[in-house]
KELUM-641794 format. One record per residue (C-alpha): residue number from 1; x, y, z. Coordinates in steps of 0.1 Angstrom, whole numbers. Layout:
BEGIN
+-----+-------+-------+-------+
|   k |    c1 |    c2 |    c3 |
+-----+-------+-------+-------+
| NUM |     X |     Y |     Z |
...
+-----+-------+-------+-------+
! end
This chain:
BEGIN
+-----+-------+-------+-------+
|   k |    c1 |    c2 |    c3 |
+-----+-------+-------+-------+
|   1 |   207 |    89 |   134 |
|   2 |   187 |    80 |   105 |
|   3 |   171 |   113 |    84 |
|   4 |   145 |   100 |    62 |
|   5 |   114 |    97 |    79 |
|   6 |   117 |   123 |   103 |
|   7 |    89 |   147 |   100 |
|   8 |    94 |   185 |   102 |
|   9 |    85 |   190 |   139 |
|  10 |   114 |   162 |   146 |
|  11 |   138 |   180 |   123 |
|  12 |   135 |   212 |   137 |
|  13 |   142 |   198 |   169 |
|  14 |   172 |   182 |   158 |
|  15 |   182 |   219 |   142 |
|  16 |   177 |   233 |   181 |
|  17 |   197 |   205 |   195 |
|  18 |   224 |   212 |   170 |
|  19 |   224 |   248 |   180 |
|  20 |   204 |   261 |   148 |
|  21 |   172 |   276 |   143 |
|  22 |   138 |   256 |   139 |
|  23 |   138 |   270 |   102 |
|  24 |   162 |   252 |    92 |
|  25 |   146 |   218 |    96 |
|  26 |   118 |   232 |    71 |
|  27 |   154 |   235 |    48 |
|  28 |   160 |   198 |    57 |
|  29 |   126 |   184 |    49 |
|  30 |   126 |   204 |    15 |
|  31 |   158 |   187 |     8 |
|  32 |   148 |   151 |    18 |
|  33 |   113 |   150 |     7 |
|  34 |   113 |   175 |   -25 |
|  35 |   145 |   174 |   -38 |
|  36 |   154 |   138 |   -29 |
|  37 |   190 |   141 |   -21 |
|  38 |   206 |   113 |    -5 |
|  39 |   239 |   129 |    16 |
|  40 |   238 |   157 |    42 |
|  41 |   265 |   170 |    20 |
|  42 |   241 |   184 |   -11 |
|  43 |   217 |   208 |    16 |
|  44 |   239 |   238 |     1 |
|  45 |   222 |   264 |    18 |
|  46 |   226 |   249 |    55 |
|  47 |   254 |   267 |    71 |
|  48 |   286 |   248 |    68 |
|  49 |   293 |   237 |   101 |
|  50 |   257 |   223 |   103 |
|  51 |   263 |   199 |    70 |
|  52 |   297 |   188 |    86 |
|  53 |   276 |   180 |   122 |
|  54 |   254 |   164 |   103 |
|  55 |   279 |   144 |    79 |
|  56 |   292 |   131 |   113 |
|  57 |   262 |   120 |   133 |
|  58 |   232 |   118 |   109 |
|  59 |   222 |    92 |    75 |
|  60 |   200 |    91 |    46 |
|  61 |   194 |    56 |    39 |
|  62 |   175 |    56 |     4 |
|  63 |   165 |    24 |   -13 |
|  64 |   187 |    13 |   -48 |
|  65 |   166 |    -4 |   -77 |
|  66 |   179 |   -40 |   -82 |
|  67 |   156 |   -48 |  -116 |
|  68 |   128 |   -38 |  -129 |
|  69 |   101 |   -49 |  -154 |
|  70 |    80 |   -31 |  -182 |
|  71 |    48 |   -39 |  -197 |
|  72 |    33 |   -24 |  -229 |
|  73 |     8 |    -4 |  -211 |
|  74 |    31 |    15 |  -191 |
|  75 |    31 |    -2 |  -164 |
|  76 |    67 |    -9 |  -143 |
|  77 |    77 |   -31 |  -116 |
|  78 |   105 |   -27 |   -94 |
|  79 |   124 |   -48 |   -71 |
|  80 |   142 |   -21 |   -45 |
|  81 |   172 |   -33 |   -22 |
|  82 |   172 |   -17 |    13 |
|  83 |   198 |   -10 |    35 |
|  84 |   201 |   -40 |    53 |
|  85 |   201 |   -59 |    22 |
|  86 |   164 |   -72 |    23 |
|  87 |   142 |   -62 |    -9 |
|  88 |   105 |   -53 |   -14 |
|  89 |    86 |   -45 |   -45 |
|  90 |    72 |   -15 |   -55 |
|  91 |    50 |    -5 |   -90 |
|  92 |    48 |    25 |  -109 |
|  93 |    11 |    32 |  -128 |
|  94 |    10 |    58 |  -152 |
|  95 |   -22 |    71 |  -163 |
|  96 |   -33 |    98 |  -191 |
|  97 |   -44 |   118 |  -162 |
|  98 |   -22 |   106 |  -134 |
|  99 |     9 |    87 |  -116 |
| 100 |    -1 |    62 |   -92 |
| 101 |    30 |    44 |   -73 |
| 102 |    18 |     9 |   -55 |
| 103 |    43 |     3 |   -25 |
| 104 |    48 |   -24 |     2 |
| 105 |    45 |   -20 |    43 |
| 106 |    67 |   -50 |    52 |
| 107 |    91 |   -72 |    40 |
| 108 |    75 |  -102 |    33 |
| 109 |    38 |  -110 |    51 |
| 110 |    25 |  -124 |    79 |
| 111 |   -10 |  -128 |    64 |
| 112 |    -1 |  -158 |    44 |
| 113 |   -30 |  -154 |    20 |
| 114 |   -33 |  -189 |    -2 |
| 115 |   -34 |  -170 |   -38 |
| 116 |    -6 |  -146 |   -24 |
| 117 |    33 |  -152 |   -39 |
| 118 |    43 |  -125 |    -7 |
| 119 |    27 |  -149 |    15 |
| 120 |    44 |  -178 |     0 |
| 121 |    76 |  -160 |    12 |
| 122 |    71 |  -152 |    50 |
| 123 |    73 |  -122 |    72 |
| 124 |   106 |  -105 |    76 |
| 125 |   100 |   -72 |    93 |
| 126 |    82 |   -37 |    94 |
| 127 |    93 |   -12 |    70 |
| 128 |   102 |    20 |    87 |
| 129 |    80 |    54 |    80 |
| 130 |   109 |    64 |    55 |
| 131 |   114 |    33 |    38 |
| 132 |    75 |    38 |    26 |
| 133 |    80 |    71 |    19 |
| 134 |   114 |    64 |    -2 |
| 135 |    94 |    38 |   -27 |
| 136 |    70 |    68 |   -38 |
| 137 |   102 |    91 |   -42 |
| 138 |   125 |    66 |   -61 |
| 139 |    98 |    54 |   -83 |
| 140 |    88 |    97 |   -89 |
| 141 |   125 |   102 |  -100 |
| 142 |   115 |    74 |  -122 |
| 143 |    84 |    92 |  -137 |
| 144 |    79 |   118 |  -163 |
| 145 |    62 |   136 |  -136 |
| 146 |    52 |   140 |  -103 |
| 147 |    29 |   112 |   -80 |
| 148 |    -1 |   120 |   -76 |
| 149 |   -15 |    93 |   -60 |
| 150 |     0 |    67 |   -33 |
| 151 |   -16 |    32 |   -28 |
| 152 |    -3 |     9 |     3 |
| 153 |   -15 |   -22 |   -19 |
| 154 |    20 |   -41 |   -20 |
| 155 |    38 |   -65 |     4 |
| 156 |    25 |   -68 |    34 |
| 157 |    -3 |   -63 |    57 |
| 158 |    -5 |   -23 |    68 |
| 159 |   -25 |   -23 |   100 |
| 160 |     2 |   -47 |   113 |
| 161 |    27 |   -20 |   110 |
| 162 |     2 |     7 |   118 |
| 163 |    28 |    37 |   137 |
| 164 |    51 |    33 |   107 |
| 165 |    23 |    35 |    84 |
| 166 |     4 |    64 |    99 |
| 167 |    35 |    84 |   101 |
| 168 |    43 |    76 |    60 |
| 169 |    10 |    89 |    51 |
| 170 |    12 |   123 |    66 |
| 171 |    49 |   125 |    57 |
| 172 |    35 |   119 |    19 |
| 173 |     8 |   144 |    29 |
| 174 |    27 |   171 |    39 |
| 175 |    61 |   165 |    25 |
| 176 |    53 |   152 |    -6 |
| 177 |    22 |   175 |   -16 |
| 178 |    -3 |   143 |   -20 |
| 179 |   -35 |   148 |    -9 |
| 180 |   -54 |   123 |    18 |
| 181 |   -79 |   115 |    -5 |
| 182 |   -54 |   104 |   -31 |
| 183 |   -39 |    80 |    -7 |
| 184 |   -54 |    46 |     1 |
| 185 |   -46 |    18 |    23 |
| 186 |   -54 |   -20 |    14 |
| 187 |   -60 |   -43 |    45 |
| 188 |   -72 |   -79 |    52 |
| 189 |   -94 |   -66 |    77 |
| 190 |   -83 |   -66 |   115 |
| 191 |  -112 |   -47 |   128 |
| 192 |   -96 |   -31 |   161 |
| 193 |   -68 |   -13 |   138 |
| 194 |  -100 |    -5 |   118 |
| 195 |  -111 |    14 |   148 |
| 196 |   -76 |    31 |   156 |
| 197 |   -75 |    43 |   119 |
| 198 |  -111 |    55 |   122 |
| 199 |  -102 |    79 |   152 |
| 200 |   -72 |    96 |   132 |
| 201 |   -98 |   107 |   103 |
| 202 |   -69 |   110 |    73 |
| 203 |   -96 |   112 |    46 |
| 204 |   -76 |    83 |    29 |
| 205 |   -90 |    56 |    11 |
| 206 |   -97 |    26 |    33 |
| 207 |   -98 |   -10 |    10 |
| 208 |  -106 |   -40 |    25 |
| 209 |   -98 |   -72 |    11 |
| 210 |  -128 |   -93 |    16 |
| 211 |  -130 |  -122 |    -9 |
| 212 |  -156 |  -144 |     5 |
| 213 |  -188 |  -140 |    18 |
| 214 |  -190 |  -160 |    47 |
| 215 |  -162 |  -174 |    75 |
| 216 |  -152 |  -207 |    64 |
| 217 |  -141 |  -199 |    27 |
| 218 |  -125 |  -169 |    38 |
| 219 |  -107 |  -182 |    68 |
| 220 |   -96 |  -206 |    41 |
| 221 |   -80 |  -181 |    22 |
| 222 |   -69 |  -156 |    43 |
| 223 |   -53 |  -179 |    79 |
| 224 |   -54 |  -144 |    98 |
| 225 |   -91 |  -139 |    90 |
| 226 |   -96 |  -168 |   115 |
| 227 |   -93 |  -141 |   146 |
| 228 |  -115 |  -118 |   129 |
| 229 |  -152 |  -131 |   122 |
| 230 |  -168 |  -113 |    92 |
| 231 |  -198 |   -97 |   115 |
| 232 |  -172 |   -77 |   135 |
| 233 |  -154 |   -68 |   106 |
| 234 |  -183 |   -56 |    89 |
| 235 |  -193 |   -37 |   122 |
| 236 |  -158 |   -18 |   124 |
| 237 |  -163 |    -9 |    86 |
| 238 |  -199 |     7 |    92 |
| 239 |  -184 |    24 |   122 |
| 240 |  -156 |    38 |    99 |
| 241 |  -176 |    50 |    72 |
| 242 |  -200 |    66 |    93 |
| 243 |  -176 |    84 |   113 |
| 244 |  -153 |    94 |    85 |
| 245 |  -184 |    99 |    54 |
| 246 |  -154 |    81 |    35 |
| 247 |  -167 |    49 |    14 |
| 248 |  -153 |    20 |    22 |
| 249 |  -142 |    -1 |   -10 |
| 250 |  -143 |   -43 |    -6 |
| 251 |  -116 |   -58 |   -24 |
| 252 |  -127 |   -91 |   -38 |
| 253 |  -105 |  -113 |   -59 |
| 254 |  -124 |  -139 |   -82 |
| 255 |  -111 |  -172 |   -79 |
| 256 |  -125 |  -196 |  -102 |
| 257 |  -149 |  -221 |   -92 |
| 258 |  -141 |  -212 |   -54 |
| 259 |  -157 |  -177 |   -49 |
| 260 |  -170 |  -167 |   -78 |
| 261 |  -204 |  -178 |   -82 |
| 262 |  -242 |  -160 |   -83 |
| 263 |  -250 |  -177 |   -54 |
| 264 |  -219 |  -160 |   -34 |
| 265 |  -226 |  -131 |   -52 |
| 266 |  -259 |  -126 |   -39 |
| 267 |  -244 |  -139 |    -1 |
| 268 |  -222 |  -106 |   -10 |
| 269 |  -249 |   -86 |   -17 |
| 270 |  -266 |   -95 |    15 |
| 271 |  -234 |   -91 |    37 |
| 272 |  -228 |   -53 |    29 |
| 273 |  -263 |   -39 |    26 |
| 274 |  -267 |    -9 |    46 |
| 275 |  -229 |    -2 |    43 |
| 276 |  -215 |    28 |    28 |
| 277 |  -190 |    11 |     3 |
| 278 |  -185 |    -3 |   -33 |
| 279 |  -172 |   -34 |   -45 |
| 280 |  -141 |   -38 |   -62 |
| 281 |  -140 |   -69 |   -86 |
| 282 |  -103 |   -82 |   -94 |
| 283 |  -100 |  -112 |  -119 |
| 284 |   -69 |  -129 |  -105 |
| 285 |   -35 |  -123 |  -117 |
| 286 |   -24 |  -160 |  -121 |
| 287 |     9 |  -171 |  -101 |
| 288 |    35 |  -198 |  -110 |
| 289 |    29 |  -227 |   -83 |
| 290 |    -9 |  -214 |   -71 |
| 291 |   -35 |  -234 |   -85 |
| 292 |   -61 |  -207 |   -83 |
| 293 |   -70 |  -194 |  -117 |
| 294 |   -87 |  -165 |  -132 |
| 295 |  -125 |  -168 |  -141 |
| 296 |  -139 |  -164 |  -173 |
| 297 |  -152 |  -133 |  -186 |
| 298 |  -188 |  -143 |  -185 |
| 299 |  -184 |  -152 |  -149 |
| 300 |  -174 |  -122 |  -138 |
| 301 |  -200 |  -102 |  -157 |
| 302 |  -225 |  -125 |  -139 |
| 303 |  -208 |  -121 |  -105 |
| 304 |  -212 |   -84 |  -109 |
| 305 |  -249 |   -83 |  -121 |
| 306 |  -262 |   -98 |   -91 |
| 307 |  -242 |   -73 |   -72 |
| 308 |  -258 |   -43 |   -95 |
| 309 |  -295 |   -56 |   -90 |
| 310 |  -293 |   -58 |   -55 |
| 311 |  -281 |   -22 |   -54 |
| 312 |  -243 |   -26 |   -47 |
| 313 |  -219 |    -3 |   -64 |
| 314 |  -197 |   -19 |   -84 |
| 315 |  -161 |    -8 |   -99 |
| 316 |  -136 |   -41 |  -116 |
| 317 |  -101 |   -31 |  -113 |
| 318 |   -82 |   -25 |  -146 |
| 319 |   -58 |   -51 |  -159 |
| 320 |   -22 |   -39 |  -158 |
| 321 |    10 |   -54 |  -157 |
| 322 |     7 |   -87 |  -161 |
| 323 |    31 |   -98 |  -187 |
| 324 |    55 |   -84 |  -159 |
| 325 |    44 |  -107 |  -126 |
| 326 |    29 |   -74 |  -112 |
| 327 |     7 |   -95 |   -88 |
| 328 |    22 |   -89 |   -49 |
| 329 |    56 |  -104 |   -43 |
| 330 |    62 |  -124 |   -78 |
| 331 |    92 |  -103 |   -89 |
| 332 |   109 |  -106 |   -53 |
| 333 |   103 |  -145 |   -52 |
| 334 |   116 |  -149 |   -89 |
| 335 |   146 |  -130 |   -80 |
| 336 |   154 |  -143 |   -45 |
| 337 |   150 |  -183 |   -62 |
| 338 |   183 |  -176 |   -83 |
+-----+-------+-------+-------+
! end
């Protein structure tokens, strides 16, 4: 039995099965998620007999750091090896007032976005809830302080791993003590899953990767979007925002000569009118073997100006980690191609 990834209720039930008090479940949870132990023998406040039984019947699978790349701005990208030998990426992003970790939710990704290095590698499998949480805990062990924010914006499409992702969000909140409003989930936009997530009312930040204001271009950039027209997606997002009272972030990756014209900015503003949202503009982080290019600063500024003049709230992602292949999937591709 794998212990890492079980919640407190499941650990309490396990303790009962072993003839122990349910209180032992809380103790095991503290050892796993607060102290980060990697073997049951380290759980010194458990009865010896319980530790021996856990050693026989249970495992604690934690990832291993394969390699890391550090940028001058403090960003560190990690390639992590899972128990079955597969590798994933996670990024540590230190700021003066917080420490953010970007984690993966799948090995590879089925969305196959044309601008993404992860999509070029194909899809292997979903991560378990424990493997998602483990990334945050492992990187916290590498940081100088506690992780305060976690973003599910690494490899994979989180809403195609719905149950494990939701369980991981609850574990990050309940066991690592990270507030729900400090957790963010980024999706290419699956309307049915967004409506399902809405009903849970988790109060997380939902970020939807838009990247185009009309279906033909969006479906070319994001093949998965062929099954989810913009009209349906935006309606699901409005329902989500209305129900949760949480502003949705629409991520818009700017690609030179593709989706960065003032006319496209105007179309985007019209699409998002009457939606509780903001647009996060992202300059493309160039990837070898992908032909897209980052627009000029002037083009990005002009695009932003059109949105703001139309009353759309705009943010612009701080550029981090260019020197260490920080765009999703680059480090893994570089390692596996050796």
